[in-house]
VEXDREN-2710 file (C-alpha; in Angstrom, 1 decimal):
% VEXDREN-2710
k/r/px/py/pz
1/MET/-36.7/78.9/-78.8
2/LYS/-35.8/76.0/-80.3
3/ALA/-37.9/73.4/-81.7
4/ILE/-38.5/70.7/-84.7
5/ILE/-40.7/71.8/-87.1
6/MET/-41.8/69.2/-89.2
7/THR/-41.0/71.0/-92.6
8/GLU/-43.2/68.2/-95.1
9/VAL/-44.6/64.8/-94.9
10/GLY/-42.0/62.5/-95.5
11/GLU/-38.9/60.5/-93.9
12/PRO/-37.3/61.7/-90.1
13/ASN/-35.2/63.7/-92.0
14/VAL/-38.1/65.7/-92.7
15/LEU/-37.9/67.1/-88.7
16/GLN/-35.4/70.1/-88.7
17/LEU/-34.4/72.1/-85.4
18/GLN/-35.2/75.8/-86.2
19/ASP/-35.7/78.7/-83.6
20/VAL/-39.3/80.3/-83.8
21/PRO/-41.1/82.8/-81.4
22/ASP/-41.7/82.0/-78.2
23/PRO/-45.0/81.6/-78.0
24/LYS/-47.2/83.3/-75.6
25/ILE/-50.4/83.1/-73.1
26/GLN/-53.6/84.0/-75.3
27/SER/-56.0/82.8/-72.4
28/GLU/-56.7/83.9/-68.6
29/THR/-56.4/80.4/-67.7
30/GLU/-53.4/79.1/-69.9
31/ILE/-49.8/78.4/-68.2
32/LEU/-46.6/78.7/-69.9
33/VAL/-44.1/76.0/-69.3
34/ARG/-40.6/75.3/-70.0
35/LEU/-40.5/72.1/-71.2
36/LYS/-37.7/69.8/-69.7
37/ALA/-38.4/66.8/-71.8
38/ALA/-41.1/65.5/-74.5
39/GLY/-41.8/61.7/-75.0
40/ILE/-42.0/59.9/-78.2
41/ASN/-44.9/57.7/-79.5
42/PRO/-45.7/55.8/-82.5
43/ILE/-48.5/58.4/-83.3
44/ASP/-45.5/61.2/-83.7
45/THR/-44.2/59.1/-86.8
46/LYS/-47.4/58.4/-88.5
47/LEU/-48.0/62.1/-88.5
48/ARG/-45.0/62.6/-89.9
49/SER/-44.8/60.2/-92.6
50/ARG/-48.5/60.2/-93.4
51/GLY/-49.7/63.8/-92.7
52/THR/-50.8/65.6/-89.2
53/PHE/-54.9/66.1/-88.7
54/TYR/-54.2/69.4/-89.8
55/PRO/-52.4/69.1/-93.3
56/ASP/-53.2/73.2/-94.0
57/GLN/-51.6/74.4/-91.2
58/MET/-47.9/73.2/-91.8
59/PRO/-45.2/73.6/-90.7
60/SER/-46.1/71.6/-87.3
61/ILE/-44.5/71.2/-84.1
62/LEU/-45.5/67.4/-83.2
63/GLY/-45.0/65.8/-79.4
64/CYS/-48.3/64.9/-77.2
65/ASP/-46.2/64.7/-74.8
66/GLY/-44.4/67.1/-72.1
67/ALA/-43.3/67.7/-68.5
68/GLY/-41.7/71.1/-67.7
69/ILE/-41.9/74.0/-65.3
70/ILE/-44.7/76.4/-65.4
71/GLU/-42.7/80.0/-66.5
72/ALA/-45.3/82.4/-66.1
73/VAL/-49.8/81.9/-65.5
74/GLY/-52.3/83.7/-66.9
75/SER/-54.8/85.8/-64.6
76/GLU/-57.3/83.7/-64.0
77/VAL/-55.3/80.2/-63.1
78/GLU/-56.3/78.4/-60.2
79/LYS/-54.1/74.8/-59.8
80/PHE/-50.9/76.1/-60.7
81/GLN/-48.4/79.0/-59.9
82/VAL/-44.9/79.7/-61.6
83/GLY/-42.1/77.1/-60.6
84/ASP/-45.2/74.1/-60.4
85/ALA/-43.6/71.1/-62.2
86/VAL/-46.1/69.6/-64.5
87/TYR/-46.7/66.5/-66.7
88/PHE/-49.3/66.2/-69.8
89/CYS/-50.5/65.2/-72.8
90/GLN/-51.8/68.1/-75.4
91/GLY/-51.2/69.8/-78.7
92/GLY/-49.0/67.9/-81.7
93/LEU/-51.8/67.0/-83.6
94/GLY/-51.4/69.7/-86.4
95/GLU/-53.5/72.0/-84.8
96/GLN/-51.5/73.2/-81.6
97/SER/-47.9/73.2/-81.1
98/GLY/-46.8/69.8/-80.1
99/ASN/-43.7/69.7/-77.1
100/TYR/-40.9/69.3/-79.2
101/ALA/-39.8/72.3/-78.5
102/GLU/-37.8/74.4/-75.5
103/LEU/-41.6/75.9/-74.6
104/ILE/-45.6/75.5/-75.1
105/VAL/-48.8/77.0/-73.6
106/VAL/-51.6/74.7/-72.5
107/ASP/-54.7/75.1/-70.7
108/GLU/-54.2/74.3/-66.9
109/LYS/-57.4/71.9/-67.3
110/PHE/-54.9/69.5/-69.0
111/ALA/-52.1/69.7/-66.9
112/THR/-51.5/67.8/-63.7
113/LEU/-48.4/68.3/-61.0
114/LYS/-45.6/65.9/-62.2
115/PRO/-45.2/63.1/-59.7
116/GLN/-42.6/63.5/-56.9
117/SER/-41.0/60.2/-57.6
118/LEU/-40.3/61.1/-61.4
119/SER/-37.8/62.5/-63.1
120/PHE/-38.7/65.4/-65.7
121/ILE/-37.9/62.6/-68.5
122/GLU/-40.1/60.0/-67.1
123/ALA/-42.5/61.9/-66.6
124/ALA/-42.5/63.2/-70.1
125/ALA/-42.3/59.5/-71.5
126/SER/-46.0/58.8/-69.5
127/PRO/-49.1/60.7/-70.2
128/LEU/-50.1/58.9/-73.8
129/VAL/-49.3/55.4/-72.6
130/LEU/-50.8/55.8/-69.1
131/ILE/-54.0/56.9/-70.8
132/THR/-54.0/54.8/-73.6
133/ALA/-53.8/51.5/-71.6
134/TRP/-56.1/52.9/-68.2
135/GLU/-59.1/53.0/-70.8
136/ALA/-58.5/50.3/-72.8
137/LEU/-58.3/47.8/-69.8
138/TYR/-60.4/49.4/-67.3
139/ASP/-62.6/51.6/-69.3
140/ARG/-63.0/49.7/-73.0
141/GLY/-62.6/46.0/-71.3
142/ARG/-63.7/46.4/-67.8
143/LEU/-61.5/44.3/-66.3
144/GLN/-62.2/42.5/-63.2
145/PRO/-60.2/41.2/-60.3
146/GLY/-59.1/37.5/-60.8
147/GLN/-60.1/37.5/-64.8
148/LYS/-57.6/36.7/-67.3
149/VAL/-55.9/39.2/-69.5
150/LEU/-53.6/38.5/-72.9
151/ILE/-51.2/41.8/-73.8
152/HIS/-49.9/42.1/-77.0
153/ALA/-45.8/43.3/-76.9
154/GLY/-46.0/43.4/-73.2
155/ALA/-41.8/45.2/-73.3
156/GLY/-43.9/48.5/-75.5
157/GLY/-44.6/51.6/-74.0
158/VAL/-48.1/51.1/-74.0
159/GLY/-47.8/47.1/-73.3
160/HIS/-45.5/47.9/-70.1
161/VAL/-48.1/50.0/-68.5
162/ALA/-50.9/47.8/-69.1
163/ILE/-49.2/44.8/-67.4
164/GLN/-48.9/46.9/-64.4
165/LEU/-52.2/48.1/-64.4
166/ALA/-53.5/44.8/-65.1
167/LYS/-51.9/43.7/-61.9
168/LEU/-53.1/46.6/-60.2
169/GLN/-56.5/45.4/-60.5
170/GLY/-56.0/41.7/-59.3
171/ALA/-55.4/39.7/-62.8
172/GLU/-53.7/37.3/-63.7
173/VAL/-51.7/38.4/-67.0
174/ALA/-50.4/36.7/-69.8
175/THR/-48.0/38.9/-72.6
176/THR/-45.9/38.3/-75.4
177/VAL/-42.9/39.4/-76.1
178/GLY/-40.4/39.3/-79.3
179/SER/-37.4/38.3/-77.7
180/ASP/-36.1/36.4/-74.7
181/GLU/-34.5/39.4/-73.4
182/ASN/-37.4/40.8/-72.7
183/ILE/-38.9/38.0/-71.0
184/ASP/-37.1/39.0/-67.6
185/PHE/-38.3/42.5/-68.1
186/VAL/-42.1/41.7/-68.1
187/LYS/-41.7/39.1/-65.3
188/GLN/-40.1/41.8/-63.3
189/LEU/-43.4/44.1/-64.0
190/GLY/-46.2/41.2/-62.9
191/ALA/-46.4/39.0/-65.8
192/ASP/-47.9/35.7/-64.6
193/PHE/-47.0/34.2/-68.2
194/VAL/-45.0/35.0/-71.0
195/ILE/-44.8/34.0/-74.7
196/ASN/-42.2/34.7/-77.2
197/TYR/-43.9/35.3/-79.8
198/LYS/-41.1/34.0/-82.6
199/GLN/-40.3/31.0/-81.3
200/THR/-43.9/30.2/-80.9
201/ASP/-47.7/30.2/-81.0
202/PHE/-49.2/32.7/-78.9
203/VAL/-52.9/31.2/-79.0
204/GLU/-51.9/28.0/-78.6
205/ASN/-50.0/28.6/-75.1
206/VAL/-52.4/30.8/-74.0
207/LEU/-55.0/28.2/-74.5
208/GLU/-53.2/26.1/-72.6
209/TRP/-52.5/28.6/-70.0
210/THR/-56.2/28.9/-69.6
211/GLN/-57.2/25.0/-69.9
212/GLY/-58.5/25.6/-73.0
213/GLU/-60.6/28.1/-72.1
214/GLY/-59.1/31.9/-73.4
215/VAL/-58.4/35.2/-71.7
216/ASP/-61.2/37.3/-70.6
217/LEU/-60.0/39.9/-72.2
218/ALA/-57.1/40.4/-74.7
219/PHE/-55.5/43.8/-75.7
220/ASP/-53.9/44.4/-78.8
221/THR/-51.6/46.8/-79.5
222/VAL/-50.1/45.4/-82.8
223/GLY/-53.0/45.3/-85.3
224/LYS/-52.9/43.2/-88.6
225/GLU/-53.1/39.7/-88.4
226/VAL/-52.4/39.8/-85.0
227/PHE/-55.7/41.3/-84.3
228/TYR/-57.9/38.3/-86.1
229/GLN/-55.4/35.7/-84.6
230/THR/-56.2/36.8/-81.2
231/VAL/-59.7/35.9/-81.5
232/PHE/-58.9/31.9/-80.8
233/ALA/-57.4/33.0/-77.3
234/ILE/-60.2/34.4/-75.9
235/LYS/-63.2/33.1/-74.8
236/ASN/-66.6/33.0/-75.7
237/TYR/-68.6/36.3/-74.2
238/GLY/-64.8/37.8/-73.6
239/ASP/-63.6/41.0/-75.0
240/LEU/-60.6/42.1/-77.7
241/VAL/-59.6/46.2/-77.0
242/THR/-57.7/47.2/-80.0
243/ILE/-55.5/50.6/-80.1
244/LEU/-55.1/50.0/-84.2
245/GLU/-57.9/49.9/-86.5
246/PRO/-58.6/45.9/-88.3
247/ASP/-57.6/45.6/-91.4
248/PRO/-59.6/43.6/-93.5
249/LYS/-57.0/42.5/-95.7
250/PHE/-56.0/40.4/-92.5
251/GLY/-59.0/38.7/-92.0
252/THR/-63.0/39.2/-91.2
253/PHE/-65.1/39.5/-87.9
254/LYS/-66.6/36.0/-88.5
255/ASP/-64.3/34.0/-85.9
256/ALA/-65.4/36.9/-83.5
257/ARG/-69.2/37.0/-84.1
258/LEU/-69.3/33.0/-83.7
259/LYS/-67.9/33.7/-80.0
260/ASN/-69.9/36.5/-79.1
261/LEU/-66.7/38.4/-78.7
262/ARG/-67.3/42.4/-78.0
263/ILE/-64.9/44.3/-79.9
264/SER/-63.5/47.4/-78.4
265/LEU/-61.7/50.5/-80.4
266/GLU/-59.2/53.1/-78.0
267/LEU/-58.0/56.2/-79.3
268/MET/-56.9/58.2/-76.3
269/LEU/-56.6/60.8/-78.9
270/THR/-60.4/61.4/-79.5
271/PRO/-60.8/63.9/-76.9
272/MET/-58.3/66.4/-78.1
273/LEU/-59.3/66.0/-81.6
274/GLN/-62.8/66.3/-81.0
275/SER/-62.0/69.1/-78.4
276/ARG/-64.3/67.1/-75.8
277/MET/-63.7/69.4/-72.9
278/ASP/-65.4/66.9/-70.3
279/ASP/-63.8/63.4/-71.8
280/GLN/-60.6/65.8/-71.4
281/LEU/-60.8/66.6/-68.0
282/ASP/-61.1/62.7/-67.6
283/GLN/-57.8/61.8/-69.1
284/THR/-56.2/64.5/-67.2
285/LYS/-57.8/62.9/-63.9
286/ILE/-56.3/59.7/-65.0
287/LEU/-52.9/61.6/-65.1
288/GLN/-53.7/62.6/-61.4
289/GLN/-54.7/58.8/-60.2
290/CYS/-51.6/57.4/-61.7
291/ALA/-49.1/59.9/-60.3
292/ARG/-50.8/58.6/-56.5
293/LEU/-49.5/55.2/-58.1
294/MET/-46.0/56.1/-59.2
295/ASP/-45.3/58.1/-56.2
296/GLU/-46.6/55.3/-53.9
297/GLY/-44.0/53.1/-56.0
298/LYS/-46.8/50.9/-57.6
299/LEU/-46.3/51.7/-61.0
300/LYS/-43.3/52.9/-62.7
301/ILE/-42.8/53.9/-66.1
302/VAL/-39.6/52.4/-67.9
303/VAL/-37.5/54.8/-70.3
304/ASN/-35.3/52.8/-73.0
305/GLN/-33.0/55.9/-74.4
306/THR/-33.3/59.5/-74.2
307/PHE/-32.1/62.2/-77.1
308/PRO/-31.4/65.7/-77.4
309/LEU/-34.2/68.1/-78.9
310/ALA/-31.7/68.2/-82.0
311/GLU/-31.6/64.5/-82.5
312/ALA/-35.4/63.6/-83.0
313/ALA/-35.0/62.6/-86.7
314/GLU/-32.7/59.7/-84.8
315/ALA/-35.4/58.9/-82.4
316/HIS/-37.9/58.9/-85.2
317/GLN/-35.8/56.0/-86.8
318/GLN/-35.2/54.4/-83.9
319/LEU/-38.7/54.0/-82.7
320/GLU/-40.1/52.9/-86.4
321/ALA/-37.1/50.1/-86.5
322/GLY/-39.2/48.3/-83.1
323/GLY/-38.6/46.2/-80.9
324/MET/-37.3/48.3/-77.8
325/LYS/-38.6/47.9/-74.5
326/GLY/-40.1/50.7/-73.0
327/LYS/-40.5/54.5/-73.9
328/LEU/-37.8/57.2/-76.1
329/VAL/-37.7/60.7/-74.8
330/LEU/-36.5/64.0/-76.0
331/THR/-34.4/66.2/-73.8
332/MET/-34.5/70.2/-73.9
END
């Protein structure tokens, strides 16, 4: 098969299209999937530029998100049959081969049927951002109907899903964007209040929107100084959830402590990294619930652009440039 091989740590040009042996089913519960598309996520660019979690197992095939058609099944597979269309978040962290390839083998436990209403491209763009936004808002943040939530970078991959999930929970949503052209986009997703953070102070805007009180929950997808600034946009005893590691170069937890905030960290890769089977199964259930919501027309994934598999390096360059809305996807 053809695959994008990460030959070494570095710039996007370390991603090279090569011919490699087809993967084989090794266990009775595994499925062989002919991939139609693979989602591209910021974790991919970080692993490429900083190194994978398993540096002794290079070269590597990146890509956590995939969607395709089952080509073969192990003798004890119960959920699927040959010809089924599936999507999943599995592999691509350096230990297991990822989805920047024509074929992948995954255990049936971690796959679910592709939403019927989605193309393979949309399905491949979905898993990591769906799980991240779901866990951050519903599990870490305990979002309740009627609460007010601030979602940073609402036009981005995780952000545009988070807006929709927050509205489905009955929350009022404020979000930040970096350009006026994204204002209509996030409003169409359901955002109630939109702030162009490049033109105005988002904390002042949020406090005005909440009559000086602050939001119940803030979801940080940006990190650095934004994480610490966001503290002042949250009400006392509120929640702040971040998908980035708070960097002490940009602040301290003093103000968060004075406001009695609950700080939560969200990394949806933990179950895969630690081989926590039960947690991975819970994430598969999230994908099943999201598939139902998407087929009911209540949730959607926006794909900004697609690239042929051979152009993975160009896709990484565009993702790292920032400022885009929705997701990027590789097609096979």
